[in-house]
C-alpha positions as CSV (number, residue, x, y, z in Angstrom):
1,X,-7.1,41.2,-9.6
2,X,-4.1,39.5,-11.1
3,X,-1.1,38.2,-9.2
4,X,-0.7,38.1,-5.5
5,X,1.8,40.9,-5.8
6,X,-0.8,43.2,-7.4
7,X,-3.5,42.1,-5.0
8,X,-1.2,42.9,-1.9
9,X,0.1,46.3,-3.5
10,X,-3.7,47.4,-3.8
11,X,-4.3,46.7,-0.1
12,X,-1.1,48.6,0.9
13,X,-2.4,51.8,-0.9
14,X,-4.4,52.9,2.1
15,X,-8.0,53.9,2.4
16,X,-9.1,54.9,-1.0
17,X,-10.1,58.6,-0.6
18,X,-9.4,60.3,-3.9
19,X,-11.7,59.6,-5.5
20,X,-13.9,57.9,-3.0
21,X,-14.9,54.4,-4.2
22,X,-18.5,54.0,-5.1
23,X,-20.7,52.9,-2.3
24,X,-22.1,49.6,-3.5
25,X,-23.4,48.6,-0.1
26,X,-23.8,45.0,0.8
27,X,-22.8,42.3,-1.8
28,X,-26.0,40.2,-2.4
29,X,-23.9,37.2,-3.4
30,X,-22.4,37.0,0.2
31,X,-24.0,35.9,3.5
32,X,-24.6,38.8,5.9
33,X,-24.5,39.2,9.7
34,X,-27.9,39.4,11.3
35,X,-29.0,43.0,11.9
36,X,-27.9,44.2,15.4
37,X,-31.0,45.4,17.2
38,X,-29.2,47.3,20.1
39,X,-31.2,50.5,21.0
40,X,-28.7,53.5,21.2
41,X,-29.4,56.8,22.9
42,X,-29.0,59.9,20.8
43,X,-25.6,60.6,22.4
44,X,-24.4,57.0,21.7
45,X,-25.4,57.5,18.0
46,X,-23.4,60.6,17.7
47,X,-20.4,59.1,19.5
48,X,-20.5,56.1,17.0
49,X,-20.6,58.5,14.2
50,X,-17.8,60.7,15.5
51,X,-15.7,57.6,16.2
52,X,-16.1,56.3,12.6
53,X,-15.3,59.7,11.0
54,X,-12.0,59.9,12.9
55,X,-10.4,57.8,10.1
56,X,-11.1,60.3,7.4
57,X,-10.2,63.9,6.7
58,X,-12.6,66.5,7.8
59,X,-13.3,67.4,4.1
60,X,-15.0,64.0,3.6
61,X,-17.1,64.1,6.8
62,X,-20.1,65.8,5.1
63,X,-20.3,63.0,2.5
64,X,-19.6,60.1,4.8
65,X,-21.6,61.2,7.9
66,X,-25.1,60.5,6.4
67,X,-23.9,57.2,4.9
68,X,-22.5,56.0,8.3
69,X,-25.6,57.1,10.1
70,X,-27.7,55.0,7.6
71,X,-25.5,52.0,8.1
72,X,-25.9,52.3,11.9
73,X,-29.7,52.7,11.4
74,X,-30.1,49.8,9.0
75,X,-27.7,47.4,10.4
76,X,-27.0,48.4,14.1
77,X,-23.2,48.8,13.1
78,X,-21.0,51.0,10.9
79,X,-19.2,48.6,8.6
80,X,-18.1,51.3,6.1
81,X,-19.3,49.2,3.1
82,X,-18.1,51.8,0.7
83,X,-14.5,50.7,1.5
84,X,-15.0,47.0,1.1
85,X,-12.3,45.9,-1.4
86,X,-13.6,45.3,-4.9
87,X,-11.8,41.9,-4.9
88,X,-12.0,38.8,-2.7
89,X,-9.6,38.7,0.1
90,X,-7.5,35.6,0.4
91,X,-4.3,34.6,2.3
92,X,-1.2,34.2,0.3
93,X,2.2,32.5,1.1
94,X,3.9,34.7,3.6
95,X,6.8,35.5,1.2
96,X,4.2,37.3,-1.1
97,X,3.5,40.0,1.5
98,X,5.2,43.4,1.2
99,X,6.2,44.0,4.7
100,X,9.8,44.1,5.7
101,X,9.2,42.3,9.0
102,X,8.2,38.6,9.1
103,X,5.9,39.3,12.0
104,X,4.0,42.0,10.2
105,X,3.6,39.8,7.1
106,X,2.2,37.1,9.4
107,X,-0.3,39.5,10.9
108,X,-1.5,40.5,7.4
109,X,-1.7,36.8,6.2
110,X,-3.8,35.9,9.2
111,X,-6.2,38.8,8.8
112,X,-6.7,38.0,5.0
113,X,-7.1,34.3,5.9
114,X,-9.9,35.2,8.3
115,X,-11.7,37.4,5.8
116,X,-11.4,35.1,2.9
117,X,-15.1,34.4,1.7
118,X,-14.4,30.7,1.8
119,X,-13.5,30.9,5.5
120,X,-15.3,33.9,7.0
121,X,-18.9,33.4,8.1
122,X,-20.0,37.0,7.0
123,X,-17.0,38.4,5.2
124,X,-18.4,41.8,4.4
125,X,-19.1,42.4,8.1
126,X,-15.7,41.2,9.0
127,X,-17.2,38.2,11.0
128,X,-15.1,35.1,11.0
129,X,-17.4,32.8,13.1
130,X,-20.1,32.7,15.8
131,X,-22.3,35.6,14.4
132,X,-20.1,38.3,16.0
133,X,-16.4,37.2,16.0
134,X,-15.2,40.2,14.1
135,X,-11.6,40.4,12.7
136,X,-11.8,44.3,13.0
137,X,-14.9,46.5,13.4
138,X,-14.9,48.3,10.0
139,X,-13.1,48.4,6.6
140,X,-11.1,51.5,7.6
141,X,-9.3,49.5,10.2
142,X,-8.6,46.7,7.7
143,X,-6.9,49.4,5.5
144,X,-5.0,50.7,8.4
145,X,-3.6,47.2,9.2
146,X,-1.9,47.1,5.6
147,X,-0.3,50.6,5.9
């Protein structure tokens, strides 16, 4: 992506829903968090799926539900890989951020700094350090921070 302004504008467009971005899954060029082997009961699985779908209109649930269920089964967590930005995240000088409040720009800058592949331990799983120190739980939450 070109300039910092173009990059930040892309982030502030919200969760890309129309059309849905292609699900490219895990990026093989990035390090990935260990698979979580936490046994969940059937009701816990259903609750995790329900909680993940709350970020999206019900018209998309039929498409996203099987995908999120598969991520939970394969990785022990729902990261929403489909919504990983197609460009590397990186912190920019605070004056480049689009927010009208300095504190909001500072929060966005800190999130991006922690998710920069040069900084994060497992950037696609939103882990900054220590195998489980996540900035946020999934990519929909990242999109919500910037809107």
